[in-house]
N, C-alpha and C positions, 0 to 999 in steps of 0.2 A: 504494500500500500504506500502511496506517495506521501511524503511529509506534508505538503499543503492540504491534502484531503484529511489526513489525521488531525492536523491543526484546526481545520475548519470544524470538524466534529467536536473536538474538545472545547473550542470557543463557543459553539452552539449550546453545549451542555452547561457551560459556565454561565452564559447569559440567562438561560432558562432557570438555573438554580438561583441566580441573584434576583430574579424577578418574582420568586415564590414569596408570598406573604406568610407571616406566621399563622399557623393553624388556629391558635387561641383566639385571634380576632374574629375568624369566621365562626368558631363555636359560640362565642358570646352573642353573635347576631342571629344564631339559629340557622344560618345558611350552611350549605355543604362546603367542605373545605378540600383543598388539594392534598395529595398524599404521595409518599414514596412507597415503593414496594420492592421486595426481593423474593424471588421464587427459585426453588430447587426442584428439578424435574428429572424424570427418567422415562424411557419408552423404547420404541422400535423405529428403525429407519428402513424404509422399503424402496429399493432402487426401481426406477421407472425405465421403460425402453428408451434408448438402447443400452443404458447403463446396466440393466439387469442381466445382460448377456455375460458380463464379467464379474458382477458383484452379487452377493447374497443379502438377505434380510439380516440386519444386525441390531445391536443395542445402541442407544444414544442417551447421553446424559447432558443436562443443560442447566444454565444459570441465567436468570433474567433479573434485571434491575431497571427501575424506571420511575418517572414522575408523571402523575396524572393531575390535570387541573380540575377545578370544580365544575368545568363545562364537560369534562370527559376526554378532552384532547390531551395528549402527552407525548413524551419522548422516552424511548427505551434503548437499552443496551443488552445484547444477547450473546452468549457464548455456548457453543455446543461441541461435544466430543463423541466420536464413534470409532470403534476399532475397524469398522467398515470391511467385513469379511469378503474376500474374493474367492472366486471359483478356482480350484486347482486345475491347471492345464499343462499337459505334456510333462508331468512329473515335477512341475515347479509349484512350490507353495509360497504364499504371500503373507507378510505381516504388515498391516497398514494402520496408521494413526491418522485420523482425519478430523479436523476441527474447523469451525467457522466462528468469526467474531463479526457481528453486525450491529448497526445502530439505525434507528429510524422512528417515524411517528406511529402512534396508535390512537385508537378511539375506543373508549369504554362506555358502554351503555349500562346504566344502573350504578348505584352508589352505595347500596345497602348489602343485604344478604346475598343476592344473586347479581353477578356482573358478567357481561359479555364483552370481550375485548377483541378488536380486529386490528392487526398491525402488520407492518412490513418493514423492510430495511435493506440496506446494502452494506457491504464490507468486504472481507477477505476470507477465502478458504485456504487452509494450510493442510498439506498432506505429505506424509513421509512413508515410503514403501520400501520394504526389503523383500526381494525375490530370491528364494533359495532353490537352486536346482543343481546343475553341474558346477555352477559358480554362484557367488552371492553378489547381487547387484542392489545398490541402494539409490533411491531417487527422492528428491524433495521438490515440491512446487507450491507456489502461492499464486492464486488467481482471484479475480474479482468474483463476488458472490452476491446473490439476492435471495431473500426469504420472505415468505408471507405466512401468517398464521391466524387462527381463530381459537380463542381460549374462553372456556366457561369457568367462572370462579364461584365457589360456594363458601361464604364467610360464616363460619360457625362460632367465632369469637370476635370480639371487637378489633383485634389486631391481626387477624389472618384467617386462613382456612385452607381449603383444598381447591385444586384446579385440574381441569381435563381439557386437552386441546389437540389440535393437529395443524399441519401446515405442509409447505412444500419449499424445497431449496433448489437453486439453480447456480451453476458456475459457468463462467465464460472463458473463452480461449480455446486452446487445443484440447481435445477430448473432454468436452463439457459433461458435467454430471447433472442428472435430473432425478430427484427423489422426493418421496412424501414421508412424513413422520407423524407419529402419534405420541403424545406426552401426558404424563400425569404427575402430580406432586403437591408440594406445600407452598403456600405463599404467606408472607408477612407484610403487613402494612404499618406505616408510621407517619 
């Protein structure tokens, strides 16, 4: 990822963070307030054609953090990791580490017990692969990536609850990846 793009993302997050009013002022007036959230997730990653010719369904783990305004609009940062299993071909086995880091806007409908969030973003996908056959070959790549997801949250306590969602990821460049994923986990709000 280029430095100007990373700098632009960091500046945008800082500007939004500086614009957030204290939640206590909103609570005193009885109005809804903005909030920050952190979510820990786990699930499955399903390769879509033509990616499914070389890859298998695998596990995925994720971390989400973000800020949501009292209008429901917000910004989020997401990081996901998968061992991204590959199919064995011609006696060659693969060990893969695949991850994405993305940032982008989201919209949350609802502010109480049940919330539906629709979001997306762009960033970078990082992959390290070791192919073991007659020889051992290692490769690394970093390519632009985009994701989109829909998440349903059920807040069972004042500061958090459970969530369930799904989405899709795309990479750009040589040998692009296309996959869908399903996630579930815990979310904390403050």
